[in-house]
OpenMM code with the backbone's topology and positions (N, CA, C; nanometers):
from openmm import Vec3, app, unit

residues = "MET THR PRO ARG ALA THR PRO CYS GLY TYR GLN TRP LEU PRO LEU GLU TRP SER SER CYS GLN VAL ARG LEU HIS GLY PHE HIS GLY GLU VAL THR ILE ILE HIS PRO THR CYS GLY ASN GLY LEU GLN TYR ARG ASN LEU THR CYS VAL ARG ALA VAL".split()
positions = [
    Vec3(-0.9743, -6.9022, -4.0910),
    Vec3(-0.9025, -7.0290, -4.1152),
    Vec3(-0.7624, -7.0004, -4.1332),
    Vec3(-0.7012, -7.1035, -4.1016),
    Vec3(-0.5448, -7.0725, -4.1187),
    Vec3(-0.5424, -7.0856, -4.2526),
    Vec3(-0.4011, -6.9753, -4.3163),
    Vec3(-0.3547, -7.0315, -4.4522),
    Vec3(-0.2874, -7.1143, -4.4790),
    Vec3(-0.2754, -7.2163, -4.5473),
    Vec3(-0.2168, -7.2995, -4.5877),
    Vec3(-0.1329, -7.3252, -4.6698),
    Vec3(0.0345, -7.3310, -4.6743),
    Vec3(0.1018, -7.3497, -4.7788),
    Vec3(0.1237, -7.4583, -4.8531),
    Vec3(0.1627, -7.4662, -5.0060),
    Vec3(0.1480, -7.6041, -5.0629),
    Vec3(0.3158, -7.6175, -5.0265),
    Vec3(0.3424, -7.7243, -5.0568),
    Vec3(0.4892, -7.7785, -5.0475),
    Vec3(0.5895, -7.7068, -5.1302),
    Vec3(0.5630, -7.6148, -5.2285),
    Vec3(0.6506, -7.5211, -5.2739),
    Vec3(0.6329, -7.3636, -5.2203),
    Vec3(0.5061, -7.3721, -5.1332),
    Vec3(0.5511, -7.2412, -5.0454),
    Vec3(0.4378, -7.0992, -5.0999),
    Vec3(0.3881, -7.1943, -5.2197),
    Vec3(0.2937, -7.0719, -5.2169),
    Vec3(0.1335, -7.0976, -5.1693),
    Vec3(0.0784, -7.0067, -5.1783),
    Vec3(-0.0754, -7.0455, -5.0861),
    Vec3(-0.1792, -6.9755, -5.1672),
    Vec3(-0.2915, -7.0700, -5.1899),
    Vec3(-0.3402, -7.0271, -5.2401),
    Vec3(-0.5215, -7.0168, -5.1432),
    Vec3(-0.5667, -6.9152, -5.1967),
    Vec3(-0.6889, -6.8720, -5.1076),
    Vec3(-0.7892, -6.8693, -5.2181),
    Vec3(-0.9312, -6.8714, -5.1910),
    Vec3(-0.9270, -6.9781, -5.0815),
    Vec3(-0.8853, -7.1215, -5.1198),
    Vec3(-0.8920, -7.1556, -5.0037),
    Vec3(-0.7976, -7.3139, -5.0278),
    Vec3(-0.9278, -7.4291, -5.0844),
    Vec3(-1.0374, -7.3746, -5.1193),
    Vec3(-1.1427, -7.4500, -5.1875),
    Vec3(-1.1043, -7.5077, -5.3187),
    Vec3(-1.0299, -7.3664, -5.3846),
    Vec3(-0.9395, -7.3827, -5.5377),
    Vec3(-0.9150, -7.4766, -5.5478),
    Vec3(-0.9176, -7.5506, -5.6420),
    Vec3(-0.7870, -7.6926, -5.6432),
    Vec3(-0.7809, -7.6568, -5.8112),
    Vec3(-0.8113, -7.5547, -5.8531),
    Vec3(-0.7427, -7.4682, -5.9696),
    Vec3(-0.7599, -7.3708, -6.0055),
    Vec3(-0.6804, -7.2738, -6.0608),
    Vec3(-0.6899, -7.1114, -6.1013),
    Vec3(-0.6518, -7.0905, -6.2365),
    Vec3(-0.7650, -6.9904, -6.2823),
    Vec3(-0.7364, -6.9016, -6.3963),
    Vec3(-0.6292, -6.8117, -6.3871),
    Vec3(-0.4881, -6.8057, -6.4419),
    Vec3(-0.4304, -6.7191, -6.4004),
    Vec3(-0.3411, -6.6095, -6.5156),
    Vec3(-0.3332, -6.5095, -6.5049),
    Vec3(-0.2746, -6.4281, -6.6091),
    Vec3(-0.1141, -6.4327, -6.5624),
    Vec3(-0.0333, -6.5100, -6.6778),
    Vec3(0.1440, -6.5205, -6.6346),
    Vec3(0.2049, -6.3511, -6.6718),
    Vec3(0.2413, -6.3224, -6.5512),
    Vec3(0.3263, -6.1703, -6.5929),
    Vec3(0.4468, -6.2161, -6.6827),
    Vec3(0.5036, -6.1350, -6.7589),
    Vec3(0.5897, -6.1513, -6.8622),
    Vec3(0.5550, -6.2347, -6.9952),
    Vec3(0.4378, -6.3010, -7.0039),
    Vec3(0.3926, -6.4169, -7.0987),
    Vec3(0.3074, -6.3178, -7.1944),
    Vec3(0.3284, -6.1979, -7.2129),
    Vec3(0.2325, -6.1443, -7.3015),
    Vec3(0.0485, -6.1126, -7.2489),
    Vec3(0.0725, -6.1294, -7.0968),
    Vec3(-0.0691, -6.1533, -7.0359),
    Vec3(-0.1702, -6.2645, -7.0410),
    Vec3(-0.1094, -6.3939, -7.1165),
    Vec3(-0.1875, -6.4784, -7.1649),
    Vec3(-0.2768, -6.4998, -7.0029),
    Vec3(-0.3544, -6.6062, -7.0657),
    Vec3(-0.4058, -6.6961, -6.9458),
    Vec3(-0.4023, -6.8083, -6.9830),
    Vec3(-0.3888, -6.8853, -6.8852),
    Vec3(-0.4127, -7.0596, -6.8933),
    Vec3(-0.4288, -7.0953, -6.7530),
    Vec3(-0.4974, -7.2104, -6.7564),
    Vec3(-0.5342, -7.2656, -6.6305),
    Vec3(-0.3913, -7.3631, -6.5981),
    Vec3(-0.3613, -7.3324, -6.4061),
    Vec3(-0.2728, -7.4108, -6.3828),
    Vec3(-0.3235, -7.4666, -6.2343),
    Vec3(-0.2821, -7.5751, -6.1812),
    Vec3(-0.2856, -7.6477, -6.0694),
    Vec3(-0.2243, -7.6057, -5.9577),
    Vec3(-0.2352, -7.5617, -5.8331),
    Vec3(-0.1783, -7.5333, -5.7229),
    Vec3(-0.1555, -7.6649, -5.6474),
    Vec3(-0.0579, -7.7137, -5.7497),
    Vec3(0.0860, -7.8004, -5.6988),
    Vec3(0.1988, -7.7898, -5.7471),
    Vec3(0.2752, -7.8983, -5.6862),
    Vec3(0.4432, -7.8896, -5.7692),
    Vec3(0.4688, -8.0174, -5.8385),
    Vec3(0.3758, -8.1295, -5.8404),
    Vec3(0.4007, -8.2296, -5.8743),
    Vec3(0.4338, -8.2172, -6.0416),
    Vec3(0.3859, -8.0990, -6.0703),
    Vec3(0.4279, -8.1034, -6.2574),
    Vec3(0.6005, -8.0251, -6.2311),
    Vec3(0.6392, -8.0016, -6.1396),
    Vec3(0.7653, -7.9572, -6.1633),
    Vec3(0.8162, -7.7984, -6.2229),
    Vec3(0.6609, -7.7180, -6.2221),
    Vec3(0.6548, -7.5924, -6.2482),
    Vec3(0.6441, -7.4700, -6.1245),
    Vec3(0.7130, -7.3891, -6.1152),
    Vec3(0.6786, -7.2975, -6.0350),
    Vec3(0.6799, -7.1670, -6.1046),
    Vec3(0.5909, -7.0940, -6.0371),
    Vec3(0.5307, -6.9800, -6.0882),
    Vec3(0.5309, -6.8820, -5.9792),
    Vec3(0.5509, -6.7396, -6.0145),
    Vec3(0.5877, -6.6456, -5.9443),
    Vec3(0.5010, -6.5197, -5.9724),
    Vec3(0.4430, -6.4447, -5.8882),
    Vec3(0.3951, -6.3195, -5.9282),
    Vec3(0.2749, -6.3413, -6.0030),
    Vec3(0.1793, -6.4421, -5.9495),
    Vec3(0.0738, -6.4906, -6.0275),
    Vec3(-0.0691, -6.3749, -5.9808),
    Vec3(-0.1407, -6.3693, -6.0842),
    Vec3(-0.2568, -6.2678, -6.0581),
    Vec3(-0.4117, -6.3491, -6.0971),
    Vec3(-0.4728, -6.4339, -5.9888),
    Vec3(-0.5400, -6.5088, -6.0014),
    Vec3(-0.6904, -6.4392, -6.0540),
    Vec3(-0.7140, -6.4764, -6.1635),
    Vec3(-0.8489, -6.3822, -6.2177),
    Vec3(-0.9568, -6.4919, -6.1359),
    Vec3(-0.9613, -6.5957, -6.1844),
    Vec3(-1.1105, -6.6505, -6.1371),
    Vec3(-1.0799, -6.8137, -6.1223),
    Vec3(-1.1572, -6.8473, -5.9969),
    Vec3(-1.1687, -7.0125, -5.9876),
    Vec3(-1.1868, -7.0621, -6.0967),
    Vec3(-1.1477, -7.2176, -6.1450),
    Vec3(-1.2499, -7.2800, -6.2309),
    Vec3(-1.2780, -7.4372, -6.1988),
] * unit.nanometer
topology = app.Topology()
chain = topology.addChain("A")
for resn in residues:
    res = topology.addResidue(resn, chain)
    for name in ("N", "CA", "C"):
        topology.addAtom(name, app.Element.getBySymbol(name[0]), res)
């Protein structure tokens, strides 16, 4: 299966994940739910995916 990049260049594996619980680095390790899209105008870097939701 070929990795697919989102419009903003981030890759989400596996591709079946529509959203992902991530730990935002630099924000006191708080956990939040984000969606792999740029539609909200937000871009994240250095994401560590904890688990699919």
